[in-house]
C-alpha positions as a Markdown table, in Angstrom:
| # | Residue | x | y | z |
|---|---|---|---|---|
| 1 | Unk | 0.1 | 0.1 | 0.2 |
| 2 | Unk | 2.8 | 2.4 | 1.0 |
| 3 | Unk | 5.0 | 1.6 | -2.4 |
| 4 | Unk | 1.4 | 2.0 | -4.2 |
| 5 | Unk | 0.7 | 5.3 | -2.7 |
| 6 | Unk | 4.4 | 6.7 | -3.1 |
| 7 | Unk | 4.4 | 5.6 | -6.9 |
| 8 | Unk | 1.1 | 7.2 | -7.3 |
| 9 | Unk | 2.4 | 10.4 | -5.6 |
| 10 | Unk | 5.7 | 10.7 | -7.9 |
| 11 | Unk | 3.3 | 10.3 | -10.8 |
| 12 | Unk | 1.3 | 13.3 | -9.8 |
| 13 | Unk | 3.8 | 16.2 | -11.1 |
| 14 | Unk | 4.6 | 14.2 | -14.2 |
| 15 | Unk | 0.9 | 14.1 | -15.1 |
| 16 | Unk | 0.2 | 17.5 | -14.4 |
| 17 | Unk | 3.0 | 18.5 | -16.1 |
| 18 | Unk | 1.8 | 16.8 | -19.2 |
| 19 | Unk | -1.7 | 18.4 | -18.5 |
| 20 | Unk | -0.5 | 21.9 | -18.6 |
| 21 | Unk | 1.8 | 21.5 | -21.4 |
| 22 | Unk | -1.1 | 20.1 | -24.0 |
| 23 | Unk | -3.4 | 23.0 | -22.7 |
| 24 | Unk | -0.9 | 25.7 | -23.0 |
| 25 | Unk | -0.5 | 24.7 | -26.6 |
| 26 | Unk | -3.8 | 24.2 | -27.6 |
| 27 | Unk | -4.5 | 27.6 | -25.8 |
| 28 | Unk | -2.2 | 29.5 | -27.7 |
| 29 | Unk | -3.0 | 27.8 | -31.0 |
| 30 | Unk | -6.9 | 29.1 | -31.0 |
| 31 | Unk | -7.1 | 32.5 | -33.1 |
| 32 | Unk | -6.6 | 35.3 | -31.3 |
| 33 | Unk | -4.8 | 36.7 | -27.9 |
| 34 | Unk | -5.2 | 38.7 | -24.8 |
| 35 | Unk | -4.4 | 42.0 | -26.8 |
| 36 | Unk | -7.3 | 41.6 | -29.6 |
| 37 | Unk | -9.6 | 40.4 | -26.9 |
| 38 | Unk | -9.5 | 43.1 | -24.9 |
| 39 | Unk | -9.7 | 45.7 | -27.9 |
| 40 | Unk | -13.3 | 46.5 | -29.2 |
| 41 | Unk | -13.4 | 45.0 | -32.8 |
| 42 | Unk | -14.6 | 48.3 | -34.5 |
| 43 | Unk | -11.4 | 50.0 | -32.9 |
| 44 | Unk | -9.3 | 47.2 | -33.7 |
| 45 | Unk | -9.5 | 47.8 | -37.3 |
| 46 | Unk | -7.9 | 51.7 | -36.9 |
| 47 | Unk | -5.2 | 50.5 | -34.8 |
| 48 | Unk | -1.5 | 50.8 | -35.5 |
| 49 | Unk | -0.1 | 47.3 | -35.7 |
| 50 | Unk | 2.9 | 48.7 | -34.4 |
| 51 | Unk | 1.1 | 49.3 | -31.4 |
| 52 | Unk | -0.7 | 46.0 | -31.2 |
| 53 | Unk | 2.7 | 44.3 | -31.6 |
| 54 | Unk | 4.4 | 46.9 | -28.8 |
| 55 | Unk | 1.9 | 45.5 | -26.4 |
| 56 | Unk | 2.1 | 41.8 | -27.4 |
| 57 | Unk | 5.8 | 42.5 | -26.8 |
| 58 | Unk | 5.6 | 44.0 | -23.4 |
| 59 | Unk | 3.2 | 40.9 | -22.4 |
| 60 | Unk | 5.8 | 38.4 | -24.0 |
| 61 | Unk | 3.7 | 36.9 | -26.4 |
| 62 | Unk | 5.9 | 37.7 | -29.3 |
| 63 | Unk | 7.8 | 34.7 | -28.0 |
| 64 | Unk | 7.9 | 30.9 | -29.3 |
| 65 | Unk | 5.3 | 29.0 | -27.6 |
| 66 | Unk | 7.9 | 26.4 | -26.0 |
| 67 | Unk | 9.9 | 29.5 | -24.5 |
| 68 | Unk | 6.9 | 31.0 | -23.1 |
| 69 | Unk | 5.7 | 27.9 | -21.8 |
| 70 | Unk | 9.2 | 27.4 | -19.8 |
| 71 | Unk | 8.8 | 31.0 | -18.3 |
| 72 | Unk | 5.5 | 29.9 | -17.0 |
| 73 | Unk | 6.8 | 26.8 | -15.6 |
| 74 | Unk | 9.8 | 28.5 | -13.8 |
| 75 | Unk | 7.5 | 31.0 | -12.5 |
| 76 | Unk | 5.0 | 28.6 | -11.1 |
| 77 | Unk | 7.9 | 26.5 | -9.6 |
| 78 | Unk | 8.6 | 29.4 | -7.2 |
| 79 | Unk | 5.0 | 29.7 | -6.5 |
| 80 | Unk | 4.1 | 32.4 | -8.9 |
| 81 | Unk | 1.5 | 32.2 | -11.2 |
| 82 | Unk | 1.7 | 35.5 | -12.9 |
| 83 | Unk | -0.9 | 38.5 | -13.0 |
| 84 | Unk | -4.1 | 38.3 | -14.9 |
| 85 | Unk | -3.9 | 40.7 | -18.2 |
| 86 | Unk | -7.6 | 41.2 | -18.1 |
| 87 | Unk | -7.7 | 42.0 | -14.3 |
| 88 | Unk | -4.3 | 43.3 | -13.3 |
| 89 | Unk | -4.5 | 41.3 | -10.1 |
| 90 | Unk | -2.2 | 38.1 | -9.0 |
| 91 | Unk | -3.4 | 34.9 | -10.6 |
| 92 | Unk | -3.0 | 33.1 | -7.1 |
| 93 | Unk | -5.3 | 35.6 | -5.4 |
| 94 | Unk | -8.1 | 35.1 | -7.9 |
| 95 | Unk | -8.2 | 31.5 | -7.7 |
| 96 | Unk | -8.1 | 31.5 | -3.8 |
| 97 | Unk | -11.3 | 34.1 | -3.9 |
| 98 | Unk | -13.0 | 31.6 | -6.3 |
| 99 | Unk | -11.8 | 28.0 | -5.0 |
| 100 | Unk | -14.0 | 28.9 | -1.5 |
| 101 | Unk | -17.0 | 29.3 | -3.3 |
| 102 | Unk | -16.4 | 26.3 | -5.7 |
| 103 | Unk | -15.1 | 23.8 | -2.9 |
| 104 | Unk | -18.3 | 24.4 | -0.9 |
| 105 | Unk | -20.6 | 24.2 | -4.1 |
| 106 | Unk | -18.7 | 20.9 | -5.0 |
| 107 | Unk | -18.6 | 19.5 | -1.3 |
| 108 | Unk | -22.3 | 19.8 | -0.8 |
| 109 | Unk | -23.3 | 18.9 | -4.0 |
| 110 | Unk | -21.3 | 15.4 | -3.6 |
| 111 | Unk | -22.9 | 15.0 | -0.1 |
| 112 | Unk | -26.5 | 15.6 | -1.3 |
| 113 | Unk | -25.9 | 13.1 | -4.4 |
| 114 | Unk | -24.8 | 10.5 | -2.0 |
| 115 | Unk | -27.2 | 10.7 | 0.4 |
| 116 | Unk | -30.1 | 11.0 | -1.9 |
| 117 | Unk | -28.5 | 8.4 | -4.1 |
| 118 | Unk | -27.8 | 5.6 | -1.7 |
| 119 | Unk | -31.0 | 6.0 | 0.1 |
| 120 | Unk | -33.2 | 5.5 | -2.8 |
| 121 | Unk | -30.7 | 3.0 | -4.3 |
| 122 | Unk | -31.3 | 0.9 | -1.5 |
| 123 | Unk | -35.5 | 1.6 | -1.4 |
| 124 | Unk | -35.2 | 0.7 | -5.1 |
| 125 | Unk | -33.2 | -2.5 | -4.5 |
| 126 | Unk | -35.4 | -4.1 | -1.7 |
| 127 | Unk | -38.6 | -3.5 | -3.5 |
| 128 | Unk | -37.6 | -4.4 | -7.2 |
| 129 | Unk | -40.2 | -4.3 | -10.3 |
| 130 | Unk | -42.6 | -2.8 | -8.0 |
| 131 | Unk | -44.3 | 0.8 | -8.7 |
| 132 | Unk | -42.1 | 3.0 | -6.5 |
| 133 | Unk | -38.8 | 0.8 | -8.2 |
| 134 | Unk | -40.4 | 2.0 | -12.1 |
| 135 | Unk | -40.6 | 5.2 | -10.5 |
| 136 | Unk | -37.1 | 5.9 | -9.0 |
| 137 | Unk | -35.4 | 4.2 | -11.5 |
| 138 | Unk | -37.4 | 6.6 | -14.3 |
| 139 | Unk | -36.3 | 9.7 | -12.2 |
| 140 | Unk | -32.9 | 8.3 | -12.2 |
| 141 | Unk | -32.8 | 8.0 | -15.9 |
| 142 | Unk | -34.0 | 11.8 | -16.4 |
| 143 | Unk | -31.4 | 13.2 | -13.7 |
| 144 | Unk | -28.8 | 11.1 | -15.8 |
| 145 | Unk | -29.8 | 12.4 | -18.9 |
| 146 | Unk | -30.9 | 15.8 | -18.7 |
| 147 | Unk | -27.6 | 18.5 | -19.1 |
| 148 | Unk | -27.4 | 20.3 | -16.2 |
| 149 | Unk | -27.7 | 24.0 | -17.9 |
| 150 | Unk | -30.9 | 23.0 | -19.1 |
| 151 | Unk | -32.0 | 21.6 | -15.6 |
| 152 | Unk | -30.6 | 24.9 | -14.0 |
| 153 | Unk | -32.7 | 27.1 | -16.3 |
| 154 | Unk | -35.8 | 25.4 | -15.3 |
| 155 | Unk | -34.9 | 25.7 | -11.9 |
| 156 | Unk | -34.7 | 29.2 | -12.5 |
| 157 | Unk | -38.0 | 29.9 | -14.3 |
| 158 | Unk | -40.1 | 27.9 | -11.6 |
| 159 | Unk | -38.2 | 28.3 | -8.1 |
| 160 | Unk | -36.8 | 31.9 | -9.0 |
| 161 | Unk | -39.1 | 33.7 | -11.6 |
| 162 | Unk | -42.3 | 31.9 | -11.0 |
| 163 | Unk | -42.7 | 31.1 | -7.3 |
| 164 | Unk | -39.9 | 33.6 | -6.5 |
| 165 | Unk | -38.7 | 31.5 | -3.7 |
| 166 | Unk | -35.3 | 31.8 | -4.4 |
| 167 | Unk | -32.6 | 34.2 | -5.7 |
| 168 | Unk | -31.7 | 34.1 | -9.5 |
| 169 | Unk | -27.9 | 34.7 | -9.3 |
| 170 | Unk | -25.0 | 35.3 | -6.9 |
| 171 | Unk | -23.7 | 34.1 | -3.7 |
| 172 | Unk | -25.1 | 36.7 | -1.3 |
| 173 | Unk | -27.7 | 39.7 | -1.3 |
| 174 | Unk | -26.0 | 42.6 | -1.3 |
| 175 | Unk | -26.2 | 44.3 | 2.5 |
| 176 | Unk | -27.3 | 40.7 | 4.0 |
| 177 | Unk | -24.8 | 37.7 | 3.9 |
| 178 | Unk | -26.5 | 35.9 | 6.8 |
| 179 | Unk | -26.6 | 32.3 | 6.8 |
| 180 | Unk | -30.0 | 32.0 | 5.3 |
| 181 | Unk | -29.8 | 34.3 | 2.9 |
| 182 | Unk | -26.4 | 32.1 | 1.9 |
| 183 | Unk | -28.5 | 29.0 | 1.9 |
| 184 | Unk | -31.3 | 30.4 | -0.2 |
| 185 | Unk | -28.7 | 31.3 | -2.7 |
| 186 | Unk | -27.0 | 27.8 | -3.0 |
| 187 | Unk | -30.6 | 25.9 | -3.3 |
| 188 | Unk | -31.1 | 26.4 | -6.7 |
| 189 | Unk | -27.3 | 25.6 | -8.0 |
| 190 | Unk | -26.9 | 22.5 | -5.7 |
| 191 | Unk | -29.9 | 21.0 | -7.0 |
| 192 | Unk | -28.9 | 21.4 | -10.5 |
| 193 | Unk | -25.2 | 20.2 | -9.8 |
| 194 | Unk | -26.4 | 17.2 | -7.6 |
| 195 | Unk | -29.4 | 15.7 | -9.6 |
| 196 | Unk | -27.0 | 14.0 | -12.5 |
| 197 | Unk | -24.7 | 12.3 | -9.7 |
| 198 | Unk | -27.6 | 11.3 | -7.6 |
| 199 | Unk | -29.2 | 9.4 | -10.5 |
| 200 | Unk | -25.8 | 7.8 | -10.9 |
| 201 | Unk | -25.0 | 6.7 | -7.6 |
| 202 | Unk | -28.7 | 5.4 | -7.4 |
| 203 | Unk | -28.5 | 3.3 | -10.2 |
| 204 | Unk | -25.2 | 1.7 | -9.3 |
| 205 | Unk | -26.7 | 1.2 | -5.8 |
| 206 | Unk | -29.8 | -0.6 | -6.9 |
| 207 | Unk | -27.6 | -2.8 | -9.2 |
| 208 | Unk | -25.0 | -3.8 | -6.4 |
| 209 | Unk | -27.3 | -4.2 | -3.7 |
| 210 | Unk | -29.7 | -6.6 | -5.8 |
| 211 | Unk | -26.5 | -8.5 | -6.7 |
| 212 | Unk | -25.2 | -8.7 | -3.0 |
| 213 | Unk | -28.8 | -9.7 | -1.8 |
| 214 | Unk | -28.4 | -12.9 | -3.7 |
| 215 | Unk | -25.3 | -13.7 | -1.9 |
| 216 | Unk | -24.9 | -16.8 | 0.2 |
| 217 | Unk | -23.8 | -15.0 | 3.4 |
| 218 | Unk | -27.0 | -12.9 | 3.1 |
| 219 | Unk | -28.9 | -16.2 | 2.8 |
| 220 | Unk | -27.3 | -17.6 | 5.9 |
| 221 | Unk | -28.1 | -14.2 | 7.7 |
| 222 | Unk | -31.8 | -14.5 | 7.2 |
| 223 | Unk | -31.8 | -18.5 | 7.9 |
| 224 | Unk | -30.2 | -17.4 | 11.2 |
| 225 | Unk | -33.4 | -15.2 | 11.7 |
| 226 | Unk | -32.3 | -11.8 | 11.1 |
| 227 | Unk | -35.0 | -9.2 | 10.4 |
| 228 | Unk | -34.8 | -7.7 | 6.6 |
| 229 | Unk | -33.7 | -4.7 | 8.0 |
| 230 | Unk | -30.7 | -5.8 | 9.5 |
| 231 | Unk | -29.7 | -8.1 | 6.8 |
| 232 | Unk | -30.4 | -5.0 | 4.2 |
| 233 | Unk | -28.1 | -2.5 | 6.7 |
| 234 | Unk | -25.4 | -4.5 | 8.3 |
| 235 | Unk | -24.9 | -7.1 | 6.0 |
| 236 | Unk | -25.5 | -6.4 | 2.4 |
| 237 | Unk | -25.2 | -2.3 | 2.2 |
| 238 | Unk | -21.7 | -2.4 | 3.5 |
| 239 | Unk | -20.6 | -4.5 | 0.6 |
| 240 | Unk | -22.9 | -2.8 | -2.0 |
| 241 | Unk | -21.4 | 0.4 | -1.3 |
| 242 | Unk | -17.9 | -0.5 | -2.9 |
| 243 | Unk | -18.4 | 0.5 | -6.2 |
| 244 | Unk | -20.3 | 3.8 | -5.2 |
| 245 | Unk | -16.8 | 4.7 | -3.7 |
| 246 | Unk | -15.1 | 4.5 | -7.2 |
| 247 | Unk | -18.2 | 6.7 | -8.6 |
| 248 | Unk | -17.9 | 9.4 | -5.9 |
| 249 | Unk | -14.1 | 9.7 | -6.9 |
| 250 | Unk | -15.2 | 10.1 | -10.3 |
| 251 | Unk | -17.7 | 12.8 | -9.8 |
| 252 | Unk | -15.0 | 15.1 | -8.8 |
| 253 | Unk | -13.9 | 16.1 | -12.6 |
| 254 | Unk | -17.7 | 15.8 | -13.6 |
| 255 | Unk | -18.7 | 18.5 | -10.9 |
| 256 | Unk | -16.0 | 20.6 | -12.0 |
| 257 | Unk | -16.9 | 20.7 | -15.2 |
| 258 | Unk | -20.6 | 21.2 | -14.1 |
| 259 | Unk | -19.3 | 24.0 | -11.7 |
| 260 | Unk | -18.3 | 25.9 | -14.9 |
| 261 | Unk | -21.5 | 25.9 | -16.1 |
| 262 | Unk | -24.0 | 26.2 | -12.9 |
| 263 | Unk | -21.4 | 29.1 | -11.6 |
| 264 | Unk | -21.4 | 30.9 | -15.1 |
| 265 | Unk | -25.7 | 30.6 | -15.2 |
| 266 | Unk | -26.2 | 31.6 | -11.7 |
| 267 | Unk | -23.2 | 33.9 | -11.5 |
| 268 | Unk | -21.7 | 32.4 | -8.8 |
| 269 | Unk | -18.0 | 34.1 | -8.1 |
| 270 | Unk | -15.9 | 30.8 | -8.3 |
| 271 | Unk | -13.3 | 29.1 | -10.2 |
| 272 | Unk | -15.8 | 28.0 | -13.0 |
| 273 | Unk | -17.1 | 31.6 | -13.6 |
| 274 | Unk | -13.5 | 32.8 | -13.0 |
| 275 | Unk | -12.5 | 30.5 | -15.9 |
| 276 | Unk | -15.4 | 31.3 | -18.4 |
| 277 | Unk | -14.5 | 35.2 | -18.0 |
| 278 | Unk | -10.7 | 34.1 | -18.5 |
| 279 | Unk | -11.6 | 32.1 | -21.6 |
| 280 | Unk | -13.7 | 35.2 | -23.1 |
| 281 | Unk | -10.9 | 37.5 | -22.5 |
| 282 | Unk | -8.0 | 34.6 | -23.5 |
| 283 | Unk | -6.2 | 35.6 | -20.2 |
| 284 | Unk | -3.6 | 33.0 | -20.6 |
| 285 | Unk | -1.9 | 33.5 | -17.0 |
| 286 | Unk | -5.5 | 33.2 | -15.5 |
| 287 | Unk | -6.4 | 30.2 | -17.7 |
| 288 | Unk | -3.3 | 28.2 | -16.9 |
| 289 | Unk | -3.7 | 28.9 | -13.4 |
| 290 | Unk | -7.4 | 27.1 | -13.5 |
| 291 | Unk | -6.0 | 24.5 | -15.6 |
| 292 | Unk | -3.4 | 23.9 | -13.1 |
| 293 | Unk | -5.8 | 23.5 | -9.9 |
| 294 | Unk | -8.3 | 21.5 | -11.8 |
| 295 | Unk | -5.5 | 18.6 | -13.0 |
| 296 | Unk | -4.2 | 19.1 | -9.3 |
| 297 | Unk | -7.9 | 18.3 | -7.9 |
| 298 | Unk | -8.8 | 15.5 | -10.2 |
| 299 | Unk | -5.6 | 13.6 | -9.7 |
| 300 | Unk | -5.5 | 13.9 | -6.0 |
| 301 | Unk | -9.8 | 13.0 | -5.9 |
| 302 | Unk | -8.6 | 9.8 | -8.2 |
| 303 | Unk | -5.9 | 8.7 | -5.5 |
| 304 | Unk | -8.3 | 9.2 | -2.5 |
| 305 | Unk | -10.9 | 7.3 | -3.9 |
| 306 | Unk | -8.5 | 4.3 | -4.5 |
| 307 | Unk | -7.2 | 4.4 | -0.9 |
| 308 | Unk | -11.0 | 4.6 | 0.1 |
| 309 | Unk | -11.6 | 1.5 | -1.7 |
| 310 | Unk | -8.7 | -0.2 | -0.1 |
| 311 | Unk | -9.7 | 0.6 | 3.4 |
| 312 | Unk | -13.1 | -0.6 | 2.6 |
| 313 | Unk | -12.2 | -3.8 | 1.2 |
| 314 | Unk | -9.4 | -5.3 | 2.9 |
| 315 | Unk | -9.1 | -8.2 | 0.8 |
| 316 | Unk | -7.6 | -5.6 | -2.1 |
| 317 | Unk | -3.8 | -5.0 | -2.4 |
| 318 | Unk | -2.1 | -2.7 | -4.4 |
C-alpha cells in the first residue's frame, strides 16, 4: 500500500506537467490573443499594427510558445502564477477568492448526491419491479440524461421567476450575507449540480445491492432469523457501497466541469465563472492557473478514491 501510494504521488507532478503543456499549446494555438480580445473590434480595425505588436512584446506574447511555457513553468515552480492580463491582479489571489465558493458548492453537491442516491438506491433494490422501483429508476434516468444547464434554467424559471422562492443569481444579497441568505442562494445551484450525480449513484447502488442480496452469506443471515432491515443494512449495504466509492471519486472531474456551467448561469464567483471570464478575454495566465488547479484536484481525488476503496475492502492489495 505504501509503495503504491508513493508511486502515485511521484506520478502526479508528471501528469500535471503533461496536462499543462498540452493545454498551454492548445490555448495559444486558438485564433486571437489577449491583446485583440481586450480591444473593441471596431477600434481594432483602425489601430496601428505597431502599437498592437508593441503591446504583445510587453506581455511576452511574441516569444516562441515553448519559451513562453518555460517561463511560466519556472515562475510556477517558485509559487508565482503570474498576473491576470484582464484584471491586473495576481492569479493566485483570484484562484483563492474563487476556490472557496467552488469547494463549498462541490462538497455540498457530493454529499447531497451520495445521500439521495444511496437512500433511493436501497429503497429501489429492496422493492424490485414494483411501482416505487420503476418510479425511482425513471427519475434516475431523467437525472442522468438531462444536461445540468437545461435543468438549471428550468429551476430558475420555476423556483426563482414564477414562485419567487429563491434568488436567481449571486452568492449573497448585497447588504445581507447572513447564513439563511447564503443558503437560499445555494439551493438552486446545488439541485442543478447534484441531480446527475444522484441519479448515477442511485443506479449503481440499486444494481450492486440486488446482486449482494443474492449472495450466500445474506441467505445465511436470513436463515439465522435476522430481520430484513438488519440483513440489508448490516450485511448487504456495506459490500454494495464498494462501487459507490469509485463513482464518488469520479464525480470530482464531472462536478468541476459542471461547476463551470452552473457558476456561469447563477453568476456564482467561483473557479468556474473565473475560467469562463478568462476564456472570453483569452487571459492566458488566469486560464493556466485554473487548469493547474483543476488537474491537481482531479488527480488527488482519484488517489483518495483508490485509497478509500482499499480501506473499505481489505481484500484489495495494490
